[in-house]
C-alpha positions in Angstrom: -58.1 28.3 -3.6 -56.5 30.1 -0.6 -53.2 28.9 0.8 -54.7 27.5 4.0 -57.1 25.3 2.1 -54.3 24.2 -0.2 -52.0 23.3 2.7 -54.9 21.4 4.5 -55.5 19.4 1.3 -51.8 18.6 1.0 -51.6 17.6 4.6 -54.5 15.2 4.1 -52.9 13.8 1.0 -49.6 13.2 2.8 -51.4 11.5 5.6 -53.2 9.3 3.2 -50.0 8.4 1.4 -48.4 7.6 4.8 -51.3 5.2 5.5 -51.0 3.5 2.1 -47.3 3.0 2.6 -47.8 1.6 6.1 -50.4 -0.8 4.7 -47.7 -2.1 2.4 -45.5 -2.6 5.4 -43.2 0.2 4.3 -41.9 2.4 7.2 -43.3 5.9 6.8 -43.8 8.9 9.1 -45.2 12.3 8.5 -43.1 15.0 10.2 -44.6 18.3 11.3 -43.7 21.4 9.3 -41.6 22.8 12.1 -39.2 19.9 11.8 -38.3 20.5 8.2 -37.8 24.2 7.5 -41.5 25.0 7.2 -42.8 22.1 5.1 -44.3 18.8 6.2 -42.1 15.9 5.1 -43.2 12.3 4.7 -40.1 10.3 5.6 -40.1 6.8 4.0 -37.7 3.9 4.3 -37.6 2.3 0.8 -36.4 -1.2 1.4 -34.4 -3.3 -1.1 -33.5 -0.7 -3.7 -30.8 -1.6 -6.3 -29.4 -5.0 -7.2 -27.9 -5.5 -3.8 -31.1 -4.7 -2.0 -29.7 -1.6 -0.3 -32.4 0.5 1.4 -32.7 4.2 1.0 -34.4 7.0 2.9 -37.0 9.1 1.0 -38.5 12.5 1.8 -41.7 13.4 0.1 -43.0 17.0 0.4 -44.7 19.9 -1.3 -42.8 23.1 -1.8 -44.6 26.2 -0.4 -47.1 28.0 -2.5 -45.4 31.4 -3.1 -48.3 33.4 -4.6 -52.1 33.4 -4.4 -52.3 33.1 -8.2 -50.0 30.1 -8.5 -51.3 27.5 -11.0 -49.1 24.6 -9.8 -47.4 23.4 -6.6 -44.3 21.2 -6.8 -44.3 17.8 -5.2 -40.8 16.5 -4.4 -39.3 13.1 -3.8 -35.7 13.1 -2.5 -34.1 9.7 -2.0 -30.9 9.6 0.0 -28.9 6.7 -1.5 -25.6 7.0 0.4 -24.1 9.2 3.0 -20.6 10.1 4.3 -19.0 9.7 0.9 -15.2 9.9 0.8 -14.3 13.3 -0.6 -11.7 11.7 -2.8 -14.6 10.0 -4.7 -16.4 13.3 -5.4 -14.8 14.4 -8.7 -15.5 11.0 -10.3 -19.0 11.0 -8.9 -19.7 14.4 -10.3 -18.6 13.2 -13.7 -20.7 10.1 -13.5 -23.7 11.9 -12.3 -23.5 14.4 -15.1 -23.2 11.6 -17.6 -26.2 9.7 -16.1 -28.4 12.8 -15.6 -28.1 13.8 -19.2 -29.6 10.4 -20.2 -32.4 10.1 -17.5 -36.0 10.5 -18.5 -36.8 12.4 -15.4 -35.3 13.6 -12.1 -31.6 13.9 -11.3 -28.9 12.5 -9.1 -27.0 15.0 -7.0 -24.3 15.3 -4.3 -25.0 17.3 -1.2 -21.6 18.9 -0.3 -22.6 19.7 3.2 -23.5 16.1 4.2 -21.5 14.3 1.5 -24.6 12.4 0.6 -25.7 11.0 -2.8 -29.4 11.7 -3.5 -31.9 11.3 -6.3 -34.5 14.1 -6.7 -37.6 14.3 -8.7 -39.8 17.5 -8.5 -43.1 17.5 -10.4 -45.5 20.4 -10.8 -49.1 19.4 -9.9 -52.1 21.6 -10.6 -52.9 23.7 -7.5 -56.6 22.7 -7.6 -55.8 19.0 -7.7 -57.2 17.3 -4.5 -58.5 14.2 -2.9 -58.0 10.9 -4.7 -56.7 12.6 -7.8 -53.9 14.3 -5.8 -53.0 11.1 -4.0 -52.9 9.2 -7.4 -50.4 11.8 -8.8 -48.3 11.8 -5.7 -48.1 8.0 -5.9 -47.1 8.2 -9.6 -44.4 10.9 -8.9 -42.9 9.0 -5.9 -43.1 5.7 -7.8 -41.2 7.2 -10.8 -38.5 8.5 -8.5 -38.1 5.2 -6.8 -38.0 3.4 -10.2 -35.4 5.7 -11.7 -33.2 5.7 -8.6 -33.5 1.9 -8.3 -32.4 1.4 -11.9 -29.3 3.6 -11.8 -28.1 3.7 -8.2 -25.9 0.6 -8.2 -23.1 1.9 -10.4 -23.0 5.1 -8.3 -22.9 3.1 -5.1 -20.0 1.1 -6.5 -18.2 4.3 -7.3 -18.6 5.6 -3.8 -16.7 2.5 -2.7 -14.0 2.9 -5.3 -15.2 -0.3 -7.0 -16.2 1.3 -10.4 -15.0 4.0 -12.8 -16.4 6.0 -15.7 -15.8 3.1 -18.0 -18.3 1.1 -16.0 -20.8 4.0 -16.2 -20.5 4.3 -20.0 -20.6 0.5 -20.4 -23.8 0.4 -18.4 -25.4 2.8 -20.9 -24.0 1.0 -23.9 -21.8 3.8 -25.1 
């Protein structure tokens, strides 16, 4: 499959996912490739994540296909959980994120040093020839997994950004 065909298929799948999310009354908007460094990004507001019902902003996108003979293309879900984190909290957050990431089944939490944001990212390789409903199904599974993992573990990290929790709370949450 040539790159243009692949990108058209990915565009259609992102549009379809946008429609599905909007049907569920979840705010979603597909942004043109020029707005996001050359890739189309589906921006989603995930309402009521975590125990306190904090919302989060998600960005769903495909990485560019780098070669004509690529067998897979990576689909990414990046969920921004918190922004403008106090720099004094960063060392403890790095320690907690390292501890949690080692135990996660998939994906990873990370800190963006430029924006001082806490994010969760899941990148999944999908077969390059996957298309139509099969592609949409896999995208739904990937983004659903990212939301589920972030939702399950974000509360302790959010409490840490506020200075309300420490490493003892992280280890206690994992039973170790």
